[in-house]
C-alpha positions in Angstrom: 0.0 0.0 0.0 1.4 3.4 -1.1 1.8 6.3 1.4 -1.1 8.1 -0.2 -3.4 5.1 0.0 -2.5 4.7 3.8 -3.2 8.4 4.3 -6.6 8.1 2.5 -7.5 5.0 4.6 -6.5 6.5 7.9 -8.6 9.6 7.1 -11.8 7.8 6.3 -11.3 5.5 9.3 -11.7 8.6 11.5 -15.0 9.6 9.7 -16.6 9.2 6.3 -15.4 11.9 3.8 -16.4 13.2 0.4 -13.7 13.4 -2.4 -13.5 17.3 -1.8 -13.0 16.7 2.0 -10.3 14.2 1.3 -8.5 16.8 -1.0 -8.7 19.5 1.6 -7.6 17.1 4.3 -4.7 15.6 2.5 -3.7 18.6 0.3 -3.0 16.3 -2.7 -3.4 16.8 -6.4 -7.1 16.3 -7.4 -6.2 14.1 -10.5 -3.9 11.9 -8.6 -6.4 11.6 -5.7 -9.3 10.7 -8.0 -7.1 8.0 -9.7 -6.0 6.5 -6.3 -9.5 6.5 -4.8 -11.0 4.8 -7.9 -8.3 2.1 -7.6 -9.0 1.6 -4.0 -12.7 1.2 -4.6 -11.9 -1.4 -7.3 -9.8 -3.4 -5.0 -12.3 -3.2 -2.1 -10.1 -1.0 0.1 -12.7 1.8 0.0 -16.4 1.8 -0.4 -18.9 4.6 -1.3 -21.7 5.1 1.2 -24.2 8.0 0.9 -21.8 10.0 -1.2 -18.9 9.6 1.2 -16.0 7.2 1.3 -15.6 4.6 4.1 -13.1 1.7 4.6 -13.9 -1.0 2.2 -14.5 -4.8 2.5 -10.8 -5.6 2.1 -10.0 -3.6 5.2 -10.7 -5.7 8.2 -9.8 -4.4 11.6 -12.9 -5.4 13.5 -11.6 -5.4 17.1 -14.9 -6.8 18.4 -14.6 -9.9 16.2 -12.1 -12.8 16.8 -9.0 -12.7 14.7 -10.3 -15.4 12.4 -13.5 -17.5 12.3 -13.4 -21.2 11.4 -15.7 -21.8 8.4 -16.6 -24.1 5.5 -17.1 -22.6 2.1 -20.5 -23.8 1.0 -21.2 -22.0 -2.2 -19.0 -20.5 -5.0 -19.9 -18.4 -8.0 -17.7 -16.4 -10.3 -17.9 -13.2 -8.3 -18.8 -14.3 -4.8 -19.1 -17.1 -2.2 -20.7 -18.0 1.0 -18.9 -19.6 4.1 -20.8 -21.3 6.8 -19.5 -20.7 10.3 -18.5 -23.9 12.1 -20.0 -22.5 15.3 -23.5 -22.5 13.6 -23.9 -18.7 13.9 -24.9 -18.4 10.2 -23.2 -17.7 6.9 -20.7 -15.1 5.8 -20.6 -13.4 2.4 -17.3 -13.5 0.7 -16.7 -11.1 -2.3 -14.9 -12.7 -5.3 -11.6 -10.8 -4.7 -11.6 -12.0 -1.0 -12.0 -15.7 -1.8 -8.4 -16.2 -2.7 -9.1 -19.4 -4.6 -11.1 -21.1 -1.9 -13.3 -24.0 -3.1 -16.6 -25.5 -1.9 -16.1 -27.8 1.2 -12.7 -26.1 1.9 -12.2 -25.7 5.7 -11.2 -22.1 6.0 -10.4 -19.2 8.4 -12.3 -16.0 7.7 -11.7 -12.4 8.9 -14.8 -10.3 9.2 -14.8 -6.9 7.5 -15.1 -3.9 9.7 -17.3 -2.1 7.1 -19.4 -4.6 5.1 -20.9 -3.2 2.0 -24.4 -4.1 3.2 -24.8 -2.6 6.7 -25.6 -5.2 9.3 -24.5 -8.1 7.2 -21.6 -10.5 7.7 -18.9 -10.1 5.2 -15.3 -11.2 5.2 -12.2 -12.5 3.5 -10.6 -15.9 3.4 -7.3 -15.6 5.2 -6.4 -19.3 5.2 -7.4 -22.6 3.8 -6.8 -25.0 6.6 -8.2 -28.3 4.9 -8.5 -28.1 1.2 -11.1 -30.1 -0.8 -9.6 -31.0 -4.2 -12.2 -33.6 -5.5 -14.9 -32.4 -7.7 -17.1 -33.3 -10.5 -17.7 -31.0 -13.5 -18.2 -30.5 -17.2 -15.5 -30.2 -19.8 -15.6 -26.8 -21.5 -13.3 -24.3 -23.2 -11.4 -21.5 -21.4 -11.7 -17.9 -22.6 -8.6 -18.5 -24.8 -9.9 -21.7 -26.2 -8.0 -24.3 -24.1 -9.6 -27.4 -22.5 -11.0 -26.6 -19.1 -13.5 -27.9 -16.6 -16.4 -26.1 -14.8 -17.1 -27.6 -11.4 -20.7 -28.6 -10.7 -22.5 -25.9 -8.8 -19.9 -23.3 -9.5 -21.1 -21.5 -12.6 -18.6 -19.5 -14.6 -15.7 -20.9 -12.6 -13.2 -22.7 -14.9 -9.9 -24.5 -14.4 -7.5 -25.4 -17.1 -7.0 -29.1 -17.6 -3.6 -30.8 -17.5 -2.8 -32.5 -20.6 -1.8 -35.8 -18.9 -4.9 -37.6 -17.8 -7.3 -35.7 -20.2 -6.7 -37.8 -23.2 -10.1 -38.9 -24.8 -12.0 -36.2 -22.9 -14.5 -34.3 -25.1 -16.4 -31.0 -24.7 -19.5 -31.5 -22.8 -18.3 -34.7 -20.9 -19.1 -35.2 -17.3 -15.9 -35.9 -15.5 -14.4 -36.4 -11.9 -11.3 -34.3 -11.4 -8.8 -33.3 -8.8 -7.3 -29.8 -8.3 -3.6 -30.5 -8.8 -2.3 -27.0 -8.3 -3.9 -24.1 -6.4 -3.1 -20.4 -7.0 -4.3 -17.4 -5.1 -7.1 -16.9 -7.6 -9.5 -19.5 -9.2 -8.2 -18.7 -12.6 -4.7 -20.0 -11.4 -6.0 -23.4 -10.3 -5.1 -26.4 -12.5 -7.1 -29.7 -12.7 -6.5 -33.3 -13.8 -9.3 -35.7 -14.9 -9.4 -38.9 -12.9 -12.9 -40.3 -13.8 -14.8 -40.1 -17.1 -18.5 -40.6 -16.9 -19.9 -39.8 -20.4 -21.9 -37.1 -22.1 -23.6 -34.4 -20.0 -26.6 -34.7 -22.3 -27.6 -37.8 -20.3 -28.9 -37.6 -16.7 -27.5 -41.0 -15.8 -24.0 -39.8 -16.5 -24.6 -36.5 -14.7 -25.9 -38.5 -11.7 -22.7 -40.5 -11.5 -20.7 -37.3 -11.5 -22.9 -35.9 -8.6 -22.2 -39.0 -6.5 -18.4 -38.8 -7.3 -18.3 -35.1 -6.5 -20.0 -35.5 -3.1 -17.8 -38.5 -2.2 -20.8 -40.9 -1.8 -19.7 -44.4 -0.7 -21.0 -46.6 -3.4 -18.8 -49.8 -3.1 -18.6 -51.7 0.1 -15.1 -52.3 1.5 -13.8 -55.8 1.4 -14.1 -56.4 5.1 -17.8 -55.4 5.0 -18.4 -57.7 2.0 -16.6 -60.5 3.8 -19.0 -60.2 6.7 -22.0 -59.9 4.4 -21.1 -63.1 2.5 -21.7 -65.0 5.7 -25.5 -64.3 5.0 -25.5 -65.5 1.4 -28.8 -67.4 1.0 -29.2 -67.4 4.8 -32.2 -68.7 6.8 -33.0 -67.9 10.4 -31.3 -69.8 13.2 -33.9 -72.3 14.7 -32.1 -71.9 18.1 -32.6 -68.1 18.0 -36.2 -68.5 16.8 -37.0 -70.8 19.8 -36.1 -67.9 22.2 -38.6 -65.6 20.7 -42.3 -65.0 20.5 -43.5 -67.1 17.6 -46.0 -65.1 15.5 -45.8 -67.3 12.4 -49.4 -68.4 13.0 -50.8 -64.9 12.7 -51.6 -63.5 9.2 -48.9 -60.9 9.0 -48.2 -59.2 5.6 -46.3 -56.4 4.0 -47.5 -53.4 1.9 -44.9 -51.5 -0.3 -44.4 -50.3 -3.8 -44.2 -53.1 -6.4 -40.6 -52.5 -7.0 -39.5 -52.6 -3.3 -36.8 -55.1 -2.4 -35.7 -54.0 0.9 -38.9 -54.7 2.9 -38.4 -53.8 6.6 -42.0 -53.5 8.0 -45.0 -55.7 8.1 -48.4 -55.4 9.9 -51.2 -57.4 11.5 -54.5 -56.3 12.9 -57.2 -57.9 15.0 -60.6 -56.4 15.9 -61.4 -56.8 19.6 -64.6 -56.2 21.5 -63.3 -53.0 23.0 -60.9 -51.9 20.3 -58.0 -53.2 18.2 -54.7 -55.1 18.6 -52.3 -53.7 16.0 -48.9 -55.3 15.4 -46.1 -53.5 13.6 -43.3 -56.0 12.9 -39.9 -54.6 11.9 -36.9 -56.5 10.5 -34.5 -57.2 13.5 -31.5 -55.8 11.7 -29.7 -55.3 15.0 -29.5 -59.1 15.5 -27.2 -59.3 12.4 -25.4 -55.9 12.5 -23.5 -56.0 15.8 -21.5 -53.2 17.5 -17.8 -53.3 16.5 -18.5 -55.1 13.3 -17.4 -53.8 9.9 -21.1 -53.9 8.8 -22.0 -51.6 11.7 -19.1 -49.2 11.1 -20.1 -48.9 7.4 -23.8 -48.5 8.2 -22.9 -45.7 10.7 -20.8 -43.8 8.1 -23.5 -44.1 5.5 -26.4 -43.6 7.9 -29.0 -43.8 5.2 -29.8 -45.5 1.9 -30.0 -43.1 -1.0 -32.8 -43.6 -3.5 -32.7 -41.8 -6.9 -34.4 -42.5 -10.3 -34.7 -46.3 -10.5 -31.5 -46.9 -8.4 -30.5 -47.3 -4.7 -27.2 -47.0 -2.9 -28.0 -49.1 0.2 -26.9 -48.6 3.7 -26.3 -52.4 4.0 -25.1 -55.0 1.5 -27.8 -56.8 -0.5 -27.3 -60.1 1.5 -28.9 -58.3 4.4 -31.0 -55.5 2.8 -32.7 -57.7 0.2 -32.0 -61.1 1.9 -32.0 -62.2 5.5 -33.3 -58.8 6.9 -36.0 -58.3 4.2 -39.5 -59.5 5.3 -39.9 -61.5 2.0 -43.1 -63.3 1.3 -43.3 -66.9 2.6 -39.9 -66.7 4.4 -39.4 -66.9 8.2 -37.7 -63.8 9.5 -36.6 -62.5 12.9 -38.5 -59.3 13.8 -38.7 -56.7 16.5 -42.5 -56.3 17.0 -44.5 -53.5 18.5 -47.8 -54.9 19.8 -50.4 -52.1 20.6 -53.8 -52.1 22.1 -56.0 -49.3 20.9 -59.5 -48.4 22.2 -62.6 -48.2 20.0 -61.7 -44.6 19.1 -58.2 -45.5 17.9 -56.3 -44.1 20.9 -53.3 -46.1 22.3 -54.1 -47.8 25.6 -50.9 -49.9 26.0 -48.0 -51.3 24.0 -45.1 -53.8 24.4 -42.1 -54.5 22.4 -41.0 -58.1 21.8 -38.4 -60.0 19.8 -40.4 -62.3 17.5 -40.3 -64.6 14.5 -42.7 -64.0 11.7 -43.6 -65.2 8.2 -45.1 -62.7 5.8 -48.2 -64.2 4.0 -48.1 -61.9 1.1 -46.1 -59.1 -0.6 -48.8 -56.4 -0.6 -48.6 -53.6 -3.3 -50.0 -50.2 -2.6 -51.8 -50.0 -5.9 -53.5 -53.3 -5.5 -54.5 -52.7 -1.9 -56.1 -49.4 -3.0 -58.0 -51.2 -5.7 -59.4 -53.7 -3.0 -60.2 -50.9 -0.5 -61.9 -48.6 -3.0 -63.1 -50.9 -5.9 -64.0 -49.2 -9.2 -67.3 -50.2 -10.8 -66.9 -52.9 -13.5 -63.3 -53.9 -12.5 -62.8 -57.6 -12.0 -60.9 -58.1 -8.7 -61.0 -61.9 -8.6 -57.3 -62.4 -9.2 -56.4 -59.8 -6.5 -58.8 -61.3 -3.9 -57.2 -64.7 -4.6 -53.7 -63.2 -4.1 -54.7 -61.5 -0.8 -57.0 -64.4 0.4 -54.9 -65.0 3.6 -55.2 -61.4 4.8 -58.3 -60.1 2.9 -60.5 -59.9 6.0 -58.0 -57.6 7.8 -58.3 -54.8 5.1 -61.6 -53.4 6.0 -60.6 -53.4 9.7 -57.3 -51.6 8.8 -59.3 -49.1 6.8 -61.7 -48.5 9.7 -58.9 -48.0 12.3 -57.0 -45.6 9.8 -60.2 -43.4 9.5 -60.4 -43.2 13.2 -56.7 -42.4 13.5 -57.2 -39.6 10.8 -60.0 -38.0 13.0 -57.5 -37.9 15.9 -54.7 -36.6 13.7 -56.9 -33.8 12.4 -58.1 -32.9 15.9 -54.6 -32.3 17.2 -53.6 -30.2 14.2 -51.0 -32.5 12.5 -50.1 -30.9 9.3 -50.6 -32.7 5.9 -48.4 -30.9 3.5 -48.7 -31.8 -0.2 -45.2 -32.5 -1.4 -45.8 -33.0 -5.1 -43.5 -36.0 -5.3 -42.6 -37.2 -8.9 -42.2 -40.7 -10.2 -39.6 -41.0 -12.9 -40.4 -43.5 -15.6 -37.2 -44.9 -17.2 -36.6 -46.9 -20.4 -34.3 -49.9 -20.8 -31.3 -47.5 -21.4 -31.9 -45.6 -18.2 -33.4 -42.5 -19.9 -36.3 -40.7 -18.5 -39.3 -41.1 -20.8 -42.1 -39.9 -18.5 -42.7 -38.0 -15.2 -45.9 -38.8 -13.2 -47.0 -37.1 -10.1 -47.0 -39.7 -7.3 -50.4 -39.7 -5.7 -50.9 -41.3 -2.3 -53.9 -43.5 -2.0 -55.6 -45.0 1.1 -53.0 -47.8 1.7 -50.1 -45.4 1.6 -51.6 -43.2 4.2 -52.7 -46.1 6.3 -49.3 -47.7 6.5 -47.8 -44.3 7.2 -50.3 -43.9 10.2 -49.5 -47.4 11.6 -45.8 -46.8 11.3 -46.2 -43.5 13.1 -48.0 -45.3 15.9 -45.0 -47.7 16.3 -42.5 -44.8 16.2 -44.5 -43.0 18.9 -44.4 -46.0 21.2 -40.7 -46.5 20.7 -39.9 -42.8 21.7 -42.3 -43.1 24.7 -40.4 -46.2 25.8 -37.1 -44.5 25.5 -38.2 -41.4 27.4 -40.2 -43.0 30.2 -37.4 -45.5 30.9 -34.8 -42.6 30.9 -32.7 -44.4 28.4 -30.2 -42.7 26.0 -32.1 -42.5 22.7 -32.1 -41.2 19.2 -35.3 -39.1 18.8 -36.8 -37.7 15.6 -37.4 -34.1 16.6 -39.1 -31.2 14.9 -38.9 -27.9 16.8 -41.3 -25.0 16.7 -40.7 -22.5 13.9 -38.9 -19.3 14.2 -41.1 -16.3 15.0 -39.5 -14.0 12.4 -40.0 -16.7 9.6 -43.6 -17.0 10.7 -44.1 -13.2 10.6 -42.9 -13.2 7.0 -45.1 -16.2 6.2 -48.1 -14.5 7.7 -47.4 -11.4 5.6 -47.1 -13.5 2.4 -50.2 -15.4 3.0 -52.1 -12.3 3.9 -51.0 -10.8 0.5 -52.4 -13.8 -1.2 -55.8 -13.0 0.3 -55.7 -15.7 3.0 -56.8 -15.3 6.6 -53.4 -15.8 8.2 -53.4 -13.5 11.2 -52.0 -15.8 13.9 -52.9 -15.1 17.5 -49.3 -15.4 18.7 -45.9 -15.0 17.0 -45.6 -18.8 16.7 -48.9 -20.1 15.2 -50.5 -23.2 16.5 -50.4 -26.4 14.4 -54.2 -26.1 14.1 -53.9 -22.6 12.5 -51.4 -23.9 10.0 -53.4 -27.1 9.3 -56.5 -25.0 8.6 -54.5 -23.0 6.0 -53.2 -26.2 4.4 -56.7 -27.6 4.2 -58.3 -24.4 2.9 -55.9 -24.2 -0.1 -55.8 -28.0 -0.8 -56.8 -28.6 -4.4 -56.9 -24.9 -5.1 -54.6 -23.1 -7.6 -52.7 -21.5 -4.7 -52.0 -24.9 -3.1 -48.4 -25.2 -4.5 -47.0 -21.9 -3.2 -48.9 -22.0 0.1 -47.9 -25.6 1.0 -44.3 -25.0 -0.1 -44.1 -21.6 1.7 -45.4 -23.2 5.0 -42.9 -26.1 4.6 -39.9 -23.8 4.0 -40.9 -21.7 7.0 -40.6 -24.7 9.3 -37.5 -25.9 11.1 -35.9 -29.0 9.6 -36.6 -32.2 11.3 -33.5 -33.9 12.7 -32.2 -36.5 15.0 -31.3 -35.6 18.7 -30.6 -37.4 21.9 -33.1 -35.2 23.7 -36.9 -35.8 23.4 -37.8 -32.4 22.1 -41.1 -33.5 20.5 -42.3 -33.1 16.9 -44.1 -29.8 16.0 -45.5 -30.9 12.6 -47.0 -34.1 13.9 -48.0 -32.5 17.2 -46.5 -35.3 19.2 -44.5 -35.2 22.4 -42.9 -38.6 21.6 -41.5 -39.5 18.3 -38.6 -41.6 16.9 -37.8 -43.6 13.9 -38.2 -47.3 14.6 -39.7 -48.7 11.5 -36.8 -48.7 8.8 -33.6 -50.1 10.2 -32.6 -51.5 6.8 -32.3 -48.1 5.3 -31.9 -45.7 8.3 -29.2 -45.9 11.0 -31.2 -44.1 13.8 -33.8 -46.9 13.6 -31.0 -49.6 13.9 -29.5 -47.5 16.8 -32.7 -47.6 18.9 -33.4 -51.2 18.1 -30.0 -51.8 19.8 -31.0 -49.8 22.9 -34.5 -51.2 23.1 -33.1 -54.7 22.9 -30.9 -54.0 26.0 -34.0 -52.6 27.8 -35.9 -55.7 27.1 -33.0 -57.7 28.5 -33.4 -55.9 31.8 -30.4 -53.7 31.6 -30.7 -50.8 34.2 -31.1 -47.2 33.3 -27.8 -46.3 34.9 -26.0 -49.0 32.8 -27.8 -47.9 29.7 -26.5 -44.4 30.3 -23.0 -45.6 30.5 -23.2 -47.9 27.5 -25.2 -45.6 25.1 -24.9 -41.9 26.0 -22.1 -41.2 23.7 -23.4 -43.5 21.0 -26.8 -41.8 20.9 -25.2 -38.4 20.6 -22.9 -39.5 17.8 -25.6 -41.4 16.0 -27.9 -38.4 16.1 -25.3 -36.0 14.7 -24.0 -38.3 12.0 -27.5 -39.4 10.9 -28.8 -35.8 10.7 -25.8 -34.7 8.6 -26.0 -37.7 6.2 -29.8 -37.3 5.8 -29.4 -33.7 4.6 -26.7 -34.8 2.1 -28.9 -37.7 0.9 -32.0 -35.6 0.4 -29.9 -33.0 -1.5 -28.5 -35.7 -3.8 -32.0 -37.2 -4.4 -33.4 -33.8 -5.4 -30.5 -32.7 -7.5 -30.4 -36.0 -9.4 -34.3 -35.8 -9.9 -33.7 -32.3 -11.4 -31.3 -33.8 -13.9 -33.8 -36.4 -15.0 -36.6 -33.9 -15.3 -34.4 -31.8 -17.5 -33.5 -34.8 -19.6 -37.2 -35.5 -20.1 -38.1 -31.9 -21.0 -35.2 -31.7 -23.4 -37.2 -34.2 -25.6 -40.2 -31.7 -25.4 -38.5 -28.6 -26.5 -41.0 -26.2 -28.2 -44.1 -27.9 -26.7 -46.7 -25.7 -25.0 -48.1 -26.4 -21.6 -50.1 -24.6 -19.0 -48.6 -24.4 -15.5 -49.0 -22.6 -12.1 -46.9 -19.7 -10.9 -45.1 -21.2 -7.9 -42.6 -18.6 -7.2 -41.8 -14.9 -7.9 -38.5 -13.1 -7.8 -37.3 -9.8 -9.3 -35.5 -11.9 -12.0 -38.6 -13.7 -13.1 -41.2 -16.4 -12.1 -41.1 -20.0 -11.5 -43.8 -22.1 -13.2 -44.7 -25.6 -12.0 -46.4 -28.1 -14.5 -48.9 -30.7 -13.5 -46.2 -33.3 -13.7 -44.2 -31.5 -11.0 -41.6 -30.1 -13.5 -40.6 -26.5 -12.6 -39.1 -24.0 -15.0 -38.1 -20.4 -15.0 -39.6 -17.5 -17.1 -37.4 -14.4 -17.1 -39.0 -11.1 -16.1 -37.8 -9.5 -19.3 -40.3 -11.8 -21.2 -43.1 -10.7 -19.1 -42.6 -7.0 -18.5 -41.9 -4.2 -20.9 -41.0 -1.9 -18.0 -39.1 -2.5 -14.8 -40.9 -5.3 -13.1 -42.4 -4.5 -9.6 -42.5 -7.5 -7.2 -45.3 -6.8 -4.7 -45.1 -8.6 -1.2 -43.3 -11.4 -2.9 -46.6 -12.8 -4.2 -47.1 -10.9 -7.5 -45.2 -9.2 -10.3 -46.6 -6.1 -12.0 -45.5 -4.6 -15.3 -46.2 -0.8 -14.8 -46.1 -0.1 -18.5 -48.8 -2.6 -19.6 -50.6 -3.1 -16.3 -50.3 -6.8 -16.6 -49.7 -8.8 -13.4 -49.0 -12.4 -12.4 -49.7 -13.8 -9.0 -48.7 -16.9 -7.0 -51.2 -19.6 -8.0 -52.3 -18.0 -11.3 -52.0 -20.1 -14.4 -49.5 -19.3 -17.1 -49.2 -20.7 -20.7 -45.5 -21.5 -21.5 -43.3 -23.1 -24.1 -40.3 -25.2 -23.2 -37.4 -23.1 -24.3 -34.4 -24.9 -23.0 -33.4 -27.8 -20.8 -29.9 -28.0 -19.5 -29.4 -31.6 -18.2 -25.9 -30.9 -16.7 -27.4 -28.1 -14.6 -30.8 -29.7 -14.0 -32.2 -26.4 -15.2 -35.3 -25.8 -17.4 -36.3 -22.5 -19.0 -39.7 -21.6 -20.2 -40.9 -19.0 -22.6 -44.0 -17.0 -21.8 -46.8 -17.5 -24.3 -49.1 -14.6 -24.6 -52.7 -15.8 -24.3 
């Protein structure tokens, strides 16, 4: 820094100054002063505020802040980035010049600016990369000077030159996995080498492989895990173990899943009593096979969840267990962990008990088929279906009856039923997406969900009342500030959303959900309420579940695909064995904490992967429908344009420039007005669009507005 620059900086640190005040204060040539000030603004050493100059973002001398803040870079674009503080205190905006080449998932130290450009915001500069992340997926492209380069996924307009060695046979548009082999102080100085070649970015399946690589998803099982799994090749249950258990093979137990499901971890039974019902929820006893200290357990802990995308699954456990000895396959004896519940004539839980059992599923039920039996269509021959379900057919009306009573109780307490608009991707034999169908939930899907919820509720109650270390599924009350913004948005939509208190009751939100269900405004309202909520997570404390309006809730019913379920099976087993509360505390306190943290983190990562991959396949499908015209619903409004959702759940973007001849005015975040033409578009309104572009590599779809 030159003496003049230092003098300018010292002057504006004392108080903001205009250019004339700086000239009078420093007694320097006007032309030289202007040139120096302009250069300092360009480098971030000065900022302009209300006509005066103040210290810029590159001048960090915030005495109130620690020297540096440990962070992780979570987002990177060509001109900015965001760092997430490791202490959980929020994100820090990092201007492009202050990134110094940091990459997503780098562990970094950040220094806060004394004078952020946006008053009250957190802005800073990367001063050190402590743990670099050099593994990425991306798309092969050309640099500005025409050389082969690669653009990392999720980092638009950031390009690294490719080293010649290792990039042979790589073509423009290929999806690749690469390593940063050399880092400079700027992103343009980084160099990369291709280590994996996936194929053309025109295909969603190749882009999906790249996503999995770039996010370091564990796809192959280590040799030691496979070695343990091979012990269960074509396995059957141990008769000696079965003899120790409650034998429920004489009860007509069965499963209900999707037709394509292979990892079946829950089964049900129901008996009508004079004074109510006896409901059995029977879960695969995975904890019997996956023991503490085993390679299977360590791998399951690290994965924490199975990942389902398109027509594929990356399982938490090897297939010998997930599709074999642990899967409750039709006609095969299996070890189970059963929750046996007594419910009164209104469907309320009176008592429950957990038992280790041995079961045999009578039939592999399918949602679509059960729905056909529960709600038969006129003229449809159900003879074959009735034959298939003959062993359990008499349970179906009773199950439907109990579910209807449970639904009344659920609505009475205000449990929220948010429409999620899930999509089913239809694939051809080559793995290409040829259709997208909105996934509708029928009676059987809702019925099974309710029965699983009951077992989950009992499991959490058992953990809490016995004061055992546990892994709870928690959903905390929403933030008052977010609820205030939600209320303002809903009021602008014409809805009665004046809440009595800063935090609305579940009944108030449930009423809004029901009021808009099936209406054009449903998509933005249901999505808005969902986004205003806290994220559900796992915790060792029984904090309750706001959305379900339950004091006790845990995940007990899917131990094949979720580690938290496996964890509490292990704890509940010890409780059944009579282990004291104090011993349980010693044995499982740390385990419950670690399982909660790891499972929450891995769940977030898995959900993001599943959504991002789904976007790829949606773009692939719409790429084959370029130029076609659809009518959709306005689902989101921003100053840049509007998001339109089609009936098949595909969402695309319409730029504001296509809609407005003048400067677009966004009103309360719910409508866009063109002041020149008077035209306006509102959340929930219909819009006729044409498919303009579909970028598979980015999972992005652009629509063109069609004037009606």
